[in-house]
N, C-alpha and C positions, 0 to 999 in steps of 0.2 A: 377706443383705444387705439392708439399709433402701434404701428409695426413695421419691420422691414417686410419687404416683398418675396424673400426667399422660402424656399419651401419649408427649411428646419424653423425661421422665423414664424411663420404662418401657423405651425403645427404647436409651436410653443403657444403662441399666442391663442390658439383655439382652446388649449388647455384650460387656460385663464378663463377665457369666454365661457366654457363649458361649467366650470366651477361656479362662476356668478350667476350666471342663467339658471343653473340648477336651484339657487335661492333666491328666483324669482326678480333676477336683475337683467334688465334688456341690455345687451352689447353691441355695439357697430365696430365694425375694424377700420381703421384709417391706413391705407399703405404708404410708406414714407420711404423715397430712396435717399439714402446716406453720403456722406463724403467718403465713406469705406466702399460701399457699393460703385461709386461713380469713377473713382481712382483704381478700377480694376488692375493694372499691372503694375501698381506698386505693393511693397511689402509693408505688411502692418506696422514695424517698427520706422518707416519711411515716412507714415501717415501723419507723425506728429505726436502729440501726447496721446494717452488712453483716451478714447470718446469719439475717435474716427466713425463707430457704427452707431454712436448714442446722440450726439449733440442734436441732429436734425429732427429726430423723434421728441426730445425733450423741450425744443423750441415749440412744436405743436401744442405742448401742455402748457406752456408758459404762455402762449397766445390764446388760450381757452378753444382751441381748435380740437382738443382731445382730453378727455379727465385724466388720463393714464396711458404711459408708454411703456412697453414689455421689451426688456431687454435680455441677452445672456450677462448674468452679473458680473464674470471677469472681463467684460467690454466696459464696466460702469466706473468712471473715476471714482478715487477714495476722497478727494478732496471736496471741502462743502460746495454746493451747487445752487447757491440763490434761492433758496426757500424751496426746492425739490427734495424729496425724501424717497428712499426705498420702503415703499408702504407695506411690501408683502414678500416672501420667497416662500413659493410652496416646496413641498417634499423634493429632496436632490435626489437627482438622477446618479447613475453611478461617476464617481469624479476622476477615474484613470482614464491614461491614453491607451491607445492599442496600436499596434503595428499591423497592418494590412498589406498583404502579398498577394499576388496573383494564384499561388499555389500552397499557400499554409506555410512557408518557411518561417521559421521563428528567428529571432535577432542574432542568437549565437552562431546560427547556421548560415547566414547570409554570404556571400563569398567575399574575399577581401578587396574592398574597393567598390562594395555595392553603393548603389545610387539611392538614397534615400529621401523623399521629398517631405518638406515642411515649411511653413511660413513663419514658425514660432522661434524666436531665438533662444527661448527657453528648452524647447525639445531639441533644437540643434545643438546646444552646450552638453545636455544629457547623454545625447545619442553618442557624441565624440569624447564623453569621458568615458562609456562603457567600450566604444569601439572607433578608437582613432583613426582607425584606416577607412572610415566609411567616407564617402563622397557625399556630403548634405547638399542638396540643392533646393532652390526656392520653389514654392508650391503654392499657388493661390486659387481662390475661387471659393465657390460656396462647397459644403461637403460634398454632394452629390458630383459636381464637377470634379472634383480632386479626385473621388475614387474613378470616375471614368477615364481620367488621365492615367492613372496606374493601371486599369484593365485594358487600356485601347490597344496597344501593341500586340498582346496576346490574342485577342479577341478578333481583331482585324485581321491577322495572319489567319487564324482558325476560319472565320468568314471567307476570306479569298479563296482557302485551299478548298472548302466546301464547296464554294460557287461554283469553282472551274471545273471540280469533279461532277458537279451537276450538268453543266453545259457541256462537258465531253460526253456523259451519258447521254443527256438529248441528242446531240450532234449524231452520235453512234446511232442511233434509234432510228435517226432520219436518212441512215444509209451512207454517211460521209466515213468512208475507210479511211482517209488521210487524217483524222482527228487524232493527235498525239493525247495519251494517258497522262495524266497529271502524277500518277505513281502513288496515289493516296486512295483507299477505299474507306467507306463508312458505314456502319450498318444503319445509321438513322438516314432519312433522307434531308435535304437542305432545309427543307419547309419544317420537318418535326424538330430538327435541332434550333433553328432560330426561334420558333415557337415556344421552346422550351427554356429560353434566357429570360431571365429577370429585366425589368423594364430598363433597369441601370446598364445592365449589360448591353442590350440592343443600342442604347444610346452612346454606349462606349464604341461600337463598330462604326459609329458614323464621325468619331473624332480623330482629329490630326493632331498629333502633339510632336512639341520639338524636342522634350527631354523622356526619354525612357527611364523609367522609376521600376528599381527592385522592389521597393517597399514605401510605404508613406506611413506617416503618424498623424492620428487623429483622435479627437476625443470619443470615449464609447457612448457617452452619452448622446451626441448628435447622430451617431448610427442607430443608437436605439431608438430615437426619436421619430428618425426617418422610415425604420422600420427595416433597416439595410442588414442587420446582423445575421439573418437568416442566409444571405446571399453571398456572404464574403468570407474568405479566411483570413482570421486575424487572433493576434496573440494579446491577451492582456498583459500591460509592460506592470512590473510591480512598483507599488508607490513609492518604496524605500528609496529605489534609485530615480526613478522618474515619478519626480513629486509633481501633483497636478498645479496648475495656474489658481492662484487664489480665487474661490468662488467658481472653478470648474464643476460643470453638471447643475449649475443653480440658474434659475429662470428670476429675473427681479420684475417686480411691477413699478414704477416710478410714478408719483404722484405730486402735487403740490401738498405742502403741510395743511393739515385741517380734517374736516368731516369726510371728504373722500378717501384719504387716506385711512383713516380708523375704520371706515367700513370694509374697506378692501383688505386691512389686515385682519379684521374679526373673521373675514370669511374665507381666507386663501393661506394666511401665514403659517407656516410648520416651526413650531418652536425649536426644535432639534437643529434643524438647518439653520435658522437665525443663529444661533450660538456658534455652529460652525463656520458661517460665512463672517460674522462678526470677527472671531479671533482670526481667520485668514486676511481679511482687509486691514484688519488694524495691523497686523505685522508688515503688510505689504505697505500702507501709509506711513508708518514709521520708518520704514527704510527707504521708500522713494523708489524711483525707478521707473515704475509704469511698465510701460512696452520696450523701453531702451536696454532694458537689462535681464537677463535669464534669473528669474524668481520663481521659485515653487514653493509652496506652503500649502498643507494638508491638515485640516483638523477634523478629527472623530469623535462624536459626543458618546463616552463611555460612563454611564454611573453618574458618579459626582466628578469625573474628570473628563477633561478635553485632550484626547492625546494629541499632539501636534508635532509636526516635521516639517521643517525649514530649509531650503538648500538655495544657495547663491552662489552662482558660479561665474567664471570667467567666459567670454563668449565662444572660446575655443575649447571649453570643458579640462582645461588644463590645470584649473587651481579653483577650490570650493570653500565655501564655509558651511557647516551644517551643524544643526541643534534639532535634540528630539527634547521635549518635554512632556509632563503631564499637569496641565494647568487646572486650578480650581473653577468649578462651574459657576459658583457663586461670584466670583471676580475676575471672570475671564475675560474683560475688556481690557482690565488694568495689568493682568498678568501677562496677556499678549503683547501689550505694548513695551512690557518690562522685557520681553524676548525679544522684541524687534531691536530696542535699545542696545542689548546685550550683542546680539548679532552685528548691528553697526560697528560697534567697538572691537569686537573679535576680528574684523577684517572685511564683512561685507559692504561697510560704506566704501571702502577703496575700490572694490571688484565693480559694485554700481557705478562709480565715476569714471573708471577707465572704459566699462561697458559705453556709458554715455559719451566720451570722448570718441571711440570707435564710429557710433551711431551718427555723431556731429561729421566727421570725415568722412562718411558715405555719403552724405547729402549732397 
């Protein structure tokens, strides 16, 4: 089973492996470096079309080196991919975005001109639509790397102050009266404080950063799967305004069509998640745009209907086309396509084309 080598990817794939092994199927993981991993300094929308984190894994499936590849569904292109199919989507994790800050500050309380980090065009546009004063800056890396970049300035300053206090105390005990006090005293020893930090906080004390962020925006699903929610201060952003990316929080198992796909689908696929993902990806496919336009779509399976919100914005958040509908479950693919077509006619197609032109000018 092919997977990226990041901690998050390995945890997602590990969950699929465990589900299959619990049903007496042996699973071996194959770690693959993708184009998105290799071009670490590039923003996602400059990596080309959707699929920068997907193609290398899928090629291993096509070559017969792996029976399946595991992806975050939002990274998987919607267009037909030469015999490959999304064989299964397990139960969805939280779909929403979260605002993470060093001290728990919420979006409305961030100071004017605060620096917020994100690599997503959608998140940037949605942030600016709510707070035009924000300074939204690029932020790349795996989830844990992004969190470390946020925490580094605060924790490094604390680390330095506590270390200087410790060194002053040690020197004073040695009888050096010329030692200058740091001006701060701490109840905990340096060792007690450092040992009490979470692993990601310790790593942050060793990281140098070029940009100091007041906040960053991430998917809650990634934090949850990495076990970071207990160690961070964050605000869940309302999905009415911060409409998630299509497929956010969903893991996809991709295989070639055939017996393997059917076996994995029977063992892993979650019907509710499949409906939600189909609606979201059908609207995205109808609109086009992929990673070059700020598009959010959220579908929620509720009884006989799928409550669906779609929001397409200009890159600077100053214009948008939004639609909310209750789509019938029995005909959700067709209803989703109709919703996408209506959005396009209402002005979404124009916003997407303008966003594409901006992306091409940035290359």
